[in-house]
A tleap script that builds the chain and sets N, CA, C and O, in Angstrom:
source leaprc.protein.ff14SB
mol = sequence {
  NMET GLY ALA ASP MET LYS LYS LEU GLU VAL
  ILE THR ARG PRO ASP SER LEU GLU LYS LEU
  LYS ILE LEU LEU ASN SER HIE ALA VAL GLY
  GLY ILE THR VAL THR SER VAL MET GLY CYS
  GLY ILE GLN LYS GLY ASP VAL THR GLY GLU
  LEU LYS GLY LEU LYS ILE PRO GLY MET ASN
  LEU ILE PRO LYS ILE MET ALA VAL ILE VAL
  VAL GLU ASP ASP ALA ALA GLY GLU ILE LEU
  ASN LEU LEU HIE GLU GLU LEU ALA ILE GLY
  LYS VAL GLY ASP GLY LYS VAL PHE VAL SER
  ASP VAL ALA ASP ALA MET ARG ILE ARG THR
  GLY GLU ARG GLY ALA LYS ALA LEU CLYS
}
set mol.1.N position { 156.086 180.004 -26.214 }
set mol.1.CA position { 157.220 180.907 -26.085 }
set mol.1.C position { 156.855 182.013 -25.086 }
set mol.1.O position { 155.918 182.776 -25.323 }
set mol.2.N position { 157.579 182.098 -23.990 }
set mol.2.CA position { 157.342 183.136 -23.007 }
set mol.2.C position { 158.248 184.325 -23.246 }
set mol.2.O position { 159.117 184.303 -24.118 }
set mol.3.N position { 158.032 185.352 -22.466 }
set mol.3.CA position { 158.865 186.547 -22.569 }
set mol.3.C position { 160.136 186.320 -21.751 }
set mol.3.O position { 160.300 186.892 -20.673 }
set mol.4.N position { 161.032 185.482 -22.272 }
set mol.4.CA position { 162.260 185.172 -21.559 }
set mol.4.C position { 163.436 185.997 -22.076 }
set mol.4.O position { 164.598 185.676 -21.825 }
set mol.5.N position { 163.111 187.062 -22.803 }
set mol.5.CA position { 164.139 187.957 -23.350 }
set mol.5.C position { 163.748 189.401 -23.071 }
set mol.5.O position { 162.571 189.727 -22.925 }
set mol.6.N position { 164.753 190.249 -23.002 }
set mol.6.CA position { 164.539 191.683 -22.816 }
set mol.6.C position { 165.220 192.434 -23.951 }
set mol.6.O position { 166.306 192.066 -24.398 }
set mol.7.N position { 164.557 193.497 -24.408 }
set mol.7.CA position { 165.173 194.422 -25.360 }
set mol.7.C position { 165.632 195.636 -24.574 }
set mol.7.O position { 164.847 196.249 -23.851 }
set mol.8.N position { 166.906 195.982 -24.717 }
set mol.8.CA position { 167.466 197.168 -24.088 }
set mol.8.C position { 167.740 198.187 -25.183 }
set mol.8.O position { 168.526 197.933 -26.096 }
set mol.9.N position { 167.092 199.333 -25.087 }
set mol.9.CA position { 167.336 200.431 -26.011 }
set mol.9.C position { 168.175 201.460 -25.254 }
set mol.9.O position { 167.671 202.182 -24.394 }
set mol.10.N position { 169.449 201.510 -25.590 }
set mol.10.CA position { 170.414 202.352 -24.890 }
set mol.10.C position { 170.593 203.634 -25.697 }
set mol.10.O position { 171.064 203.602 -26.834 }
set mol.11.N position { 170.215 204.758 -25.101 }
set mol.11.CA position { 170.409 206.052 -25.751 }
set mol.11.C position { 171.465 206.780 -24.947 }
set mol.11.O position { 171.274 207.056 -23.763 }
set mol.12.N position { 172.587 207.095 -25.594 }
set mol.12.CA position { 173.708 207.681 -24.865 }
set mol.12.C position { 174.558 208.541 -25.788 }
set mol.12.O position { 174.243 208.725 -26.964 }
set mol.13.N position { 175.627 209.054 -25.235 }
set mol.13.CA position { 176.553 209.917 -25.975 }
set mol.13.C position { 177.291 209.111 -27.049 }
set mol.13.O position { 177.637 207.950 -26.830 }
set mol.14.N position { 177.528 209.727 -28.202 }
set mol.14.CA position { 178.276 209.019 -29.254 }
set mol.14.C position { 179.665 208.559 -28.804 }
set mol.14.O position { 180.139 207.513 -29.247 }
set mol.15.N position { 180.316 209.322 -27.936 }
set mol.15.CA position { 181.664 208.937 -27.509 }
set mol.15.C position { 181.660 207.765 -26.522 }
set mol.15.O position { 182.721 207.309 -26.099 }
set mol.16.N position { 180.479 207.282 -26.158 }
set mol.16.CA position { 180.377 206.101 -25.292 }
set mol.16.C position { 180.280 204.805 -26.089 }
set mol.16.O position { 180.248 203.724 -25.501 }
set mol.17.N position { 180.232 204.894 -27.410 }
set mol.17.CA position { 180.008 203.704 -28.225 }
set mol.17.C position { 181.097 202.657 -28.043 }
set mol.17.O position { 180.778 201.475 -27.918 }
set mol.18.N position { 182.357 203.038 -28.023 }
set mol.18.CA position { 183.433 202.051 -27.878 }
set mol.18.C position { 183.346 201.332 -26.535 }
set mol.18.O position { 183.502 200.113 -26.472 }
set mol.19.N position { 183.096 202.080 -25.461 }
set mol.19.CA position { 182.919 201.449 -24.142 }
set mol.19.C position { 181.743 200.482 -24.163 }
set mol.19.O position { 181.812 199.389 -23.601 }
set mol.20.N position { 180.660 200.899 -24.819 }
set mol.20.CA position { 179.473 200.061 -24.908 }
set mol.20.C position { 179.776 198.766 -25.655 }
set mol.20.O position { 179.372 197.691 -25.211 }
set mol.21.N position { 180.470 198.850 -26.764 }
set mol.21.CA position { 180.802 197.651 -27.538 }
set mol.21.C position { 181.695 196.707 -26.739 }
set mol.21.O position { 181.486 195.494 -26.772 }
set mol.22.N position { 182.673 197.229 -26.031 }
set mol.22.CA position { 183.562 196.405 -25.214 }
set mol.22.C position { 182.767 195.708 -24.113 }
set mol.22.O position { 182.939 194.513 -23.873 }
set mol.23.N position { 181.901 196.461 -23.451 }
set mol.23.CA position { 181.084 195.907 -22.368 }
set mol.23.C position { 180.201 194.773 -22.880 }
set mol.23.O position { 180.148 193.706 -22.268 }
set mol.24.N position { 179.514 194.991 -23.985 }
set mol.24.CA position { 178.605 193.978 -24.509 }
set mol.24.C position { 179.365 192.758 -25.017 }
set mol.24.O position { 178.924 191.625 -24.825 }
set mol.25.N position { 180.497 192.986 -25.662 }
set mol.25.CA position { 181.299 191.870 -26.163 }
set mol.25.C position { 181.828 191.007 -25.016 }
set mol.25.O position { 181.877 189.783 -25.128 }
set mol.26.N position { 182.221 191.644 -23.921 }
set mol.26.CA position { 182.762 190.893 -22.788 }
set mol.26.C position { 181.685 190.109 -22.046 }
set mol.26.O position { 182.005 189.252 -21.223 }
set mol.27.N position { 180.415 190.390 -22.325 }
set mol.27.CA position { 179.324 189.664 -21.671 }
set mol.27.C position { 178.513 188.840 -22.671 }
set mol.27.O position { 177.332 188.559 -22.462 }
set mol.28.N position { 179.170 188.467 -23.745 }
set mol.28.CA position { 178.621 187.525 -24.731 }
set mol.28.C position { 177.262 187.932 -25.280 }
set mol.28.O position { 176.416 187.081 -25.550 }
set mol.29.N position { 177.054 189.234 -25.443 }
set mol.29.CA position { 175.820 189.694 -26.088 }
set mol.29.C position { 175.945 189.368 -27.564 }
set mol.29.O position { 176.946 189.705 -28.196 }
set mol.30.N position { 174.928 188.712 -28.118 }
set mol.30.CA position { 175.004 188.170 -29.461 }
set mol.30.C position { 174.995 189.170 -30.584 }
set mol.30.O position { 175.463 188.851 -31.676 }
set mol.31.N position { 174.487 190.365 -30.372 }
set mol.31.CA position { 174.431 191.335 -31.448 }
set mol.31.C position { 174.001 192.697 -30.950 }
set mol.31.O position { 173.523 192.848 -29.825 }
set mol.32.N position { 174.182 193.686 -31.808 }
set mol.32.CA position { 173.847 195.064 -31.471 }
set mol.32.C position { 173.462 195.781 -32.755 }
set mol.32.O position { 174.053 195.540 -33.808 }
set mol.33.N position { 172.491 196.646 -32.670 }
set mol.33.CA position { 172.126 197.528 -33.773 }
set mol.33.C position { 172.292 198.948 -33.269 }
set mol.33.O position { 171.732 199.309 -32.234 }
set mol.34.N position { 173.058 199.762 -33.989 }
set mol.34.CA position { 173.340 201.127 -33.549 }
set mol.34.C position { 172.858 202.111 -34.609 }
set mol.34.O position { 173.094 201.934 -35.804 }
set mol.35.N position { 172.183 203.142 -34.141 }
set mol.35.CA position { 171.673 204.188 -35.005 }
set mol.35.C position { 172.115 205.543 -34.450 }
set mol.35.O position { 172.120 205.748 -33.237 }
set mol.36.N position { 172.483 206.458 -35.333 }
set mol.36.CA position { 172.732 207.846 -34.919 }
set mol.36.C position { 171.380 208.533 -34.820 }
set mol.36.O position { 170.584 208.497 -35.759 }
set mol.37.N position { 171.127 209.156 -33.687 }
set mol.37.CA position { 169.846 209.825 -33.454 }
set mol.37.C position { 170.089 211.213 -32.887 }
set mol.37.O position { 171.214 211.552 -32.519 }
set mol.38.N position { 169.048 212.005 -32.818 }
set mol.38.CA position { 169.081 213.323 -32.187 }
set mol.38.C position { 167.969 213.350 -31.155 }
set mol.38.O position { 166.908 212.764 -31.371 }
set mol.39.N position { 168.198 214.018 -30.040 }
set mol.39.CA position { 167.139 214.093 -29.054 }
set mol.39.C position { 167.520 214.950 -27.871 }
set mol.39.O position { 168.623 215.490 -27.793 }
set mol.40.N position { 166.576 215.062 -26.947 }
set mol.40.CA position { 166.828 215.783 -25.705 }
set mol.40.C position { 165.899 215.218 -24.644 }
set mol.40.O position { 164.883 214.592 -24.948 }
set mol.41.N position { 166.267 215.451 -23.406 }
set mol.41.CA position { 165.463 215.011 -22.274 }
set mol.41.C position { 164.775 216.195 -21.630 }
set mol.41.O position { 164.442 217.175 -22.296 }
set mol.42.N position { 164.564 216.095 -20.326 }
set mol.42.CA position { 163.827 217.144 -19.620 }
set mol.42.C position { 164.565 218.476 -19.591 }
set mol.42.O position { 163.960 219.515 -19.328 }
set mol.43.N position { 165.873 218.454 -19.860 }
set mol.43.CA position { 166.634 219.705 -19.888 }
set mol.43.C position { 166.498 220.412 -21.233 }
set mol.43.O position { 167.030 221.507 -21.414 }
set mol.44.N position { 165.788 219.793 -22.176 }
set mol.44.CA position { 165.536 220.357 -23.509 }
set mol.44.C position { 166.815 220.645 -24.276 }
set mol.44.O position { 166.863 221.561 -25.097 }
set mol.45.N position { 167.857 219.857 -24.003 }
set mol.45.CA position { 169.104 220.006 -24.740 }
set mol.45.C position { 170.115 220.914 -24.095 }
set mol.45.O position { 171.159 221.186 -24.687 }
set mol.46.N position { 169.837 221.401 -22.880 }
set mol.46.CA position { 170.815 222.215 -22.156 }
set mol.46.C position { 171.843 221.285 -21.542 }
set mol.46.O position { 171.541 220.565 -20.590 }
set mol.47.N position { 173.056 221.292 -22.078 }
set mol.47.CA position { 174.082 220.367 -21.596 }
set mol.47.C position { 174.825 220.887 -20.370 }
set mol.47.O position { 175.650 220.170 -19.804 }
set mol.48.N position { 174.549 222.116 -19.950 }
set mol.48.CA position { 175.228 222.650 -18.764 }
set mol.48.C position { 174.608 222.136 -17.476 }
set mol.48.O position { 175.268 222.098 -16.437 }
set mol.49.N position { 173.333 221.738 -17.541 }
set mol.49.CA position { 172.641 221.259 -16.347 }
set mol.49.C position { 172.142 222.378 -15.466 }
set mol.49.O position { 171.583 222.120 -14.400 }
set mol.50.N position { 172.331 223.619 -15.887 }
set mol.50.CA position { 171.933 224.755 -15.061 }
set mol.50.C position { 170.451 225.076 -15.160 }
set mol.50.O position { 169.917 225.792 -14.313 }
set mol.51.N position { 169.780 224.560 -16.174 }
set mol.51.CA position { 168.388 224.926 -16.401 }
set mol.51.C position { 167.406 223.856 -15.962 }
set mol.51.O position { 166.220 223.943 -16.282 }
set mol.52.N position { 167.877 222.842 -15.229 }
set mol.52.CA position { 167.012 221.724 -14.839 }
set mol.52.C position { 165.783 222.233 -14.094 }
set mol.52.O position { 165.880 223.004 -13.140 }
set mol.53.N position { 164.631 221.777 -14.560 }
set mol.53.CA position { 163.380 222.145 -13.910 }
set mol.53.C position { 162.769 223.435 -14.406 }
set mol.53.O position { 161.618 223.724 -14.082 }
set mol.54.N position { 163.499 224.224 -15.183 }
set mol.54.CA position { 162.951 225.472 -15.704 }
set mol.54.C position { 162.205 225.206 -17.001 }
set mol.54.O position { 162.532 224.275 -17.738 }
set mol.55.N position { 161.211 226.022 -17.272 }
set mol.55.CA position { 160.490 225.927 -18.542 }
set mol.55.C position { 161.344 226.601 -19.613 }
set mol.55.O position { 161.651 227.790 -19.525 }
set mol.56.N position { 161.718 225.827 -20.613 }
set mol.56.CA position { 162.546 226.344 -21.696 }
set mol.56.C position { 161.680 226.378 -22.944 }
set mol.56.O position { 161.055 225.374 -23.285 }
set mol.57.N position { 161.630 227.528 -23.641 }
set mol.57.CA position { 160.700 227.659 -24.763 }
set mol.57.C position { 160.995 226.740 -25.948 }
set mol.57.O position { 160.059 226.330 -26.636 }
set mol.58.N position { 162.236 226.409 -26.209 }
set mol.58.CA position { 162.560 225.581 -27.367 }
set mol.58.C position { 163.210 224.281 -26.949 }
set mol.58.O position { 163.348 223.979 -25.764 }
set mol.59.N position { 163.601 223.525 -27.947 }
set mol.59.CA position { 164.322 222.285 -27.702 }
set mol.59.C position { 165.578 222.300 -28.538 }
set mol.59.O position { 165.537 222.586 -29.734 }
set mol.60.N position { 166.692 221.993 -27.908 }
set mol.60.CA position { 167.960 221.876 -28.610 }
set mol.60.C position { 168.262 220.385 -28.730 }
set mol.60.O position { 168.563 219.729 -27.733 }
set mol.61.N position { 168.182 219.851 -29.943 }
set mol.61.CA position { 168.407 218.426 -30.125 }
set mol.61.C position { 169.900 218.141 -30.155 }
set mol.61.O position { 170.661 218.787 -30.874 }
set mol.62.N position { 170.299 217.161 -29.360 }
set mol.62.CA position { 171.701 216.806 -29.176 }
set mol.62.C position { 171.970 215.482 -29.895 }
set mol.62.O position { 171.137 214.577 -29.838 }
set mol.63.N position { 173.129 215.351 -30.576 }
set mol.63.CA position { 173.466 214.059 -31.198 }
set mol.63.C position { 173.644 212.974 -30.139 }
set mol.63.O position { 174.298 213.183 -29.117 }
set mol.64.N position { 173.055 211.826 -30.401 }
set mol.64.CA position { 173.140 210.658 -29.523 }
set mol.64.C position { 173.292 209.430 -30.403 }
set mol.64.O position { 173.187 209.506 -31.627 }
set mol.65.N position { 173.541 208.296 -29.757 }
set mol.65.CA position { 173.430 207.013 -30.445 }
set mol.65.C position { 172.346 206.220 -29.733 }
set mol.65.O position { 172.128 206.381 -28.532 }
set mol.66.N position { 171.675 205.371 -30.481 }
set mol.66.CA position { 170.738 204.436 -29.880 }
set mol.66.C position { 171.194 203.040 -30.267 }
set mol.66.O position { 171.231 202.680 -31.443 }
set mol.67.N position { 171.539 202.266 -29.250 }
set mol.67.CA position { 171.961 200.885 -29.449 }
set mol.67.C position { 170.846 199.990 -28.948 }
set mol.67.O position { 170.352 200.156 -27.832 }
set mol.68.N position { 170.457 199.047 -29.778 }
set mol.68.CA position { 169.397 198.114 -29.414 }
set mol.68.C position { 170.023 196.730 -29.300 }
set mol.68.O position { 170.677 196.249 -30.225 }
set mol.69.N position { 169.808 196.100 -28.145 }
set mol.69.CA position { 170.281 194.734 -27.940 }
set mol.69.C position { 169.140 193.921 -27.348 }
set mol.69.O position { 168.260 194.464 -26.679 }
set mol.70.N position { 169.161 192.630 -27.595 }
set mol.70.CA position { 168.196 191.713 -26.985 }
set mol.70.C position { 169.006 190.665 -26.243 }
set mol.70.O position { 169.909 190.041 -26.800 }
set mol.71.N position { 168.663 190.486 -24.975 }
set mol.71.CA position { 169.394 189.547 -24.120 }
set mol.71.C position { 168.397 188.652 -23.394 }
set mol.71.O position { 167.211 188.966 -23.298 }
set mol.72.N position { 168.904 187.534 -22.887 }
set mol.72.CA position { 168.067 186.675 -22.060 }
set mol.72.C position { 167.747 187.399 -20.760 }
set mol.72.O position { 168.542 188.200 -20.266 }
set mol.73.N position { 166.560 187.101 -20.209 }
set mol.73.CA position { 166.084 187.755 -18.987 }
set mol.73.C position { 167.128 187.791 -17.879 }
set mol.73.O position { 167.343 188.830 -17.255 }
set mol.74.N position { 167.775 186.655 -17.635 }
set mol.74.CA position { 168.678 186.571 -16.492 }
set mol.74.C position { 169.946 187.399 -16.673 }
set mol.74.O position { 170.664 187.614 -15.697 }
set mol.75.N position { 170.250 187.870 -17.872 }
set mol.75.CA position { 171.431 188.699 -18.105 }
set mol.75.C position { 171.110 190.189 -18.053 }
set mol.75.O position { 172.017 191.010 -17.910 }
set mol.76.N position { 169.836 190.549 -18.166 }
set mol.76.CA position { 169.455 191.961 -18.291 }
set mol.76.C position { 169.870 192.798 -17.083 }
set mol.76.O position { 170.412 193.889 -17.260 }
set mol.77.N position { 169.635 192.326 -15.879 }
set mol.77.CA position { 169.965 193.097 -14.679 }
set mol.77.C position { 171.442 193.408 -14.576 }
set mol.77.O position { 171.826 194.538 -14.271 }
set mol.78.N position { 172.274 192.407 -14.832 }
set mol.78.CA position { 173.720 192.609 -14.761 }
set mol.78.C position { 174.185 193.597 -15.830 }
set mol.78.O position { 175.026 194.456 -15.565 }
set mol.79.N position { 173.643 193.471 -17.019 }
set mol.79.CA position { 174.040 194.387 -18.092 }
set mol.79.C position { 173.599 195.810 -17.771 }
set mol.79.O position { 174.342 196.756 -18.032 }
set mol.80.N position { 172.416 195.976 -17.215 }
set mol.80.CA position { 171.976 197.318 -16.811 }
set mol.80.C position { 172.927 197.920 -15.781 }
set mol.80.O position { 173.299 199.089 -15.891 }
set mol.81.N position { 173.321 197.132 -14.783 }
set mol.81.CA position { 174.270 197.631 -13.779 }
set mol.81.C position { 175.591 198.037 -14.418 }
set mol.81.O position { 176.155 199.075 -14.073 }
set mol.82.N position { 176.085 197.224 -15.346 }
set mol.82.CA position { 177.346 197.533 -16.018 }
set mol.82.C position { 177.230 198.783 -16.885 }
set mol.82.O position { 178.166 199.580 -16.952 }
set mol.83.N position { 176.092 198.958 -17.547 }
set mol.83.CA position { 175.886 200.166 -18.345 }
set mol.83.C position { 175.989 201.405 -17.463 }
set mol.83.O position { 176.610 202.399 -17.840 }
set mol.84.N position { 175.380 201.336 -16.299 }
set mol.84.CA position { 175.462 202.464 -15.359 }
set mol.84.C position { 176.909 202.705 -14.919 }
set mol.84.O position { 177.393 203.836 -14.944 }
set mol.85.N position { 177.584 201.641 -14.519 }
set mol.85.CA position { 178.957 201.759 -14.026 }
set mol.85.C position { 179.913 202.288 -15.094 }
set mol.85.O position { 180.782 203.107 -14.795 }
set mol.86.N position { 179.760 201.830 -16.324 }
set mol.86.CA position { 180.730 202.147 -17.373 }
set mol.86.C position { 180.399 203.400 -18.177 }
set mol.86.O position { 181.313 204.072 -18.656 }
set mol.87.N position { 179.126 203.731 -18.337 }
set mol.87.CA position { 178.764 204.841 -19.219 }
set mol.87.C position { 178.437 206.139 -18.486 }
set mol.87.O position { 178.506 207.216 -19.078 }
set mol.88.N position { 178.085 206.048 -17.215 }
set mol.88.CA position { 177.721 207.265 -16.479 }
set mol.88.C position { 178.964 208.083 -16.171 }
set mol.88.O position { 179.920 207.592 -15.570 }
set mol.89.N position { 178.932 209.337 -16.594 }
set mol.89.CA position { 180.010 210.245 -16.206 }
set mol.89.C position { 179.496 211.279 -15.206 }
set mol.89.O position { 180.235 212.159 -14.764 }
set mol.90.N position { 178.212 211.154 -14.859 }
set mol.90.CA position { 177.632 212.023 -13.840 }
set mol.90.C position { 177.200 213.374 -14.345 }
set mol.90.O position { 177.076 214.314 -13.560 }
set mol.91.N position { 176.968 213.497 -15.636 }
set mol.91.CA position { 176.570 214.782 -16.200 }
set mol.91.C position { 175.247 214.639 -16.951 }
set mol.91.O position { 174.861 213.550 -17.376 }
set mol.92.N position { 174.575 215.771 -17.097 }
set mol.92.CA position { 173.365 215.809 -17.897 }
set mol.92.C position { 173.690 215.263 -19.280 }
set mol.92.O position { 174.704 215.629 -19.875 }
set mol.93.N position { 172.832 214.390 -19.790 }
set mol.93.CA position { 173.044 213.849 -21.129 }
set mol.93.C position { 173.689 212.482 -21.158 }
set mol.93.O position { 173.987 211.965 -22.235 }
set mol.94.N position { 173.914 211.877 -19.986 }
set mol.94.CA position { 174.476 210.521 -19.962 }
set mol.94.C position { 173.584 209.544 -20.710 }
set mol.94.O position { 174.081 208.596 -21.317 }
set mol.95.N position { 172.280 209.760 -20.676 }
set mol.95.CA position { 171.365 208.940 -21.457 }
set mol.95.C position { 170.387 208.146 -20.622 }
set mol.95.O position { 170.263 208.334 -19.411 }
set mol.96.N position { 169.693 207.248 -21.314 }
set mol.96.CA position { 168.698 206.391 -20.678 }
set mol.96.C position { 168.735 205.023 -21.336 }
set mol.96.O position { 169.245 204.860 -22.445 }
set mol.97.N position { 168.183 204.041 -20.629 }
set mol.97.CA position { 167.994 202.705 -21.181 }
set mol.97.C position { 166.519 202.359 -20.990 }
set mol.97.O position { 165.993 202.421 -19.879 }
set mol.98.N position { 165.869 201.997 -22.079 }
set mol.98.CA position { 164.480 201.563 -22.021 }
set mol.98.C position { 164.469 200.045 -22.145 }
set mol.98.O position { 165.088 199.479 -23.047 }
set mol.99.N position { 163.764 199.397 -21.235 }
set mol.99.CA position { 163.738 197.935 -21.164 }
set mol.99.C position { 162.327 197.463 -21.475 }
set mol.99.O position { 161.355 197.965 -20.911 }
set mol.100.N position { 162.223 196.493 -22.378 }
set mol.100.CA position { 160.914 195.935 -22.696 }
set mol.100.C position { 161.029 194.424 -22.899 }
set mol.100.O position { 162.090 193.900 -23.239 }
set mol.101.N position { 159.908 193.744 -22.682 }
set mol.101.CA position { 159.858 192.304 -22.908 }
set mol.101.C position { 159.846 192.022 -24.401 }
set mol.101.O position { 159.264 192.768 -25.188 }
set mol.102.N position { 160.497 190.934 -24.772 }
set mol.102.CA position { 160.467 190.453 -26.152 }
set mol.102.C position { 159.737 189.117 -26.126 }
set mol.102.O position { 160.187 188.167 -25.485 }
set mol.103.N position { 158.622 189.050 -26.817 }
set mol.103.CA position { 157.802 187.840 -26.810 }
set mol.103.C position { 158.459 186.710 -27.579 }
set mol.103.O position { 158.310 185.545 -27.211 }
set mol.104.N position { 159.184 187.033 -28.641 }
set mol.104.CA position { 159.795 186.001 -29.456 }
set mol.104.C position { 160.843 186.645 -30.350 }
set mol.104.O position { 160.855 187.861 -30.539 }
set mol.105.N position { 161.710 185.824 -30.890 }
set mol.105.CA position { 162.708 186.241 -31.872 }
set mol.105.C position { 162.915 185.069 -32.810 }
set mol.105.O position { 162.691 183.917 -32.438 }
set mol.106.N position { 163.346 185.369 -34.036 }
set mol.106.CA position { 163.611 184.301 -34.978 }
set mol.106.C position { 164.835 184.658 -35.813 }
set mol.106.O position { 164.940 185.760 -36.352 }
set mol.107.N position { 165.751 183.709 -35.908 }
set mol.107.CA position { 166.885 183.867 -36.818 }
set mol.107.C position { 166.375 183.468 -38.209 }
set mol.107.O position { 165.965 182.326 -38.419 }
set mol.108.N position { 166.403 184.399 -39.139 }
set mol.108.CA position { 165.852 184.164 -40.469 }
set mol.108.C position { 166.563 183.013 -41.175 }
set mol.108.O position { 165.918 182.181 -41.813 }
set mol.109.N position { 167.885 182.963 -41.063 }
set mol.109.CA position { 168.660 181.936 -41.771 }
set mol.109.C position { 168.252 180.519 -41.397 }
set mol.109.O position { 168.104 179.666 -42.272 }
set mol.110.N position { 168.066 180.258 -40.096 }
set mol.110.CA position { 167.816 178.885 -39.635 }
set mol.110.C position { 166.398 178.631 -39.147 }
set mol.110.O position { 165.977 177.480 -39.034 }
set mol.111.N position { 165.669 179.681 -38.861 }
set mol.111.CA position { 164.337 179.523 -38.296 }
set mol.111.C position { 164.329 179.308 -36.793 }
set mol.111.O position { 163.265 179.124 -36.202 }
set mol.112.N position { 165.520 179.328 -36.156 }
set mol.112.CA position { 165.583 179.150 -34.693 }
set mol.112.C position { 164.768 180.237 -34.030 }
set mol.112.O position { 164.732 181.376 -34.497 }
set mol.113.N position { 164.104 179.873 -32.922 }
set mol.113.CA position { 163.213 180.801 -32.242 }
set mol.113.C position { 163.629 180.989 -30.795 }
set mol.113.O position { 164.381 180.193 -30.232 }
set mol.114.N position { 163.123 182.060 -30.211 }
set mol.114.CA position { 163.359 182.360 -28.810 }
set mol.114.C position { 164.806 182.673 -28.517 }
set mol.114.O position { 165.515 183.218 -29.363 }
set mol.115.N position { 165.250 182.328 -27.311 }
set mol.115.CA position { 166.622 182.640 -26.884 }
set mol.115.C position { 167.666 181.973 -27.773 }
set mol.115.O position { 168.790 182.465 -27.872 }
set mol.116.N position { 167.316 180.862 -28.421 }
set mol.116.CA position { 168.259 180.193 -29.340 }
set mol.116.C position { 168.638 181.112 -30.496 }
set mol.116.O position { 169.741 181.010 -31.032 }
set mol.117.N position { 167.744 181.997 -30.880 }
set mol.117.CA position { 168.005 182.916 -31.992 }
set mol.117.C position { 169.010 183.998 -31.609 }
set mol.117.O position { 169.529 184.692 -32.484 }
set mol.118.N position { 169.289 184.153 -30.327 }
set mol.118.CA position { 170.206 185.199 -29.864 }
set mol.118.C position { 171.664 184.746 -29.895 }
set mol.118.O position { 172.570 185.579 -29.873 }
set mol.119.N position { 171.894 183.456 -29.945 }
set mol.119.CA position { 173.261 182.930 -29.820 }
set mol.119.C position { 173.855 182.600 -31.159 }
set mol.119.O position { 174.997 182.147 -31.232 }
savepdb mol mol.pdb
quit
């Protein structure tokens, strides 16, 4: 079993969830796990964007969602492009996507492994 799958961890604004679900559904993504999370990036939670690059003494944690999906390698690039096109509003806090290789997957019900477990 090779790393023929990618895990995309999408951290974005809660109000982007519906767009995200529509996008993934239209590209036959087999499943999604969504968690409500809190966090901040290099702006330390400043949503105005005026403090970029400044040292800020504290951190203001902002509500976000984290959606985790696993897709076949050949679909990952297109989905990343679509995430950018559909979710970016051009403001601080749009989010990030972390991409990692998935060595294997297994559907518990059937025992199917690899990319077969995604469908």
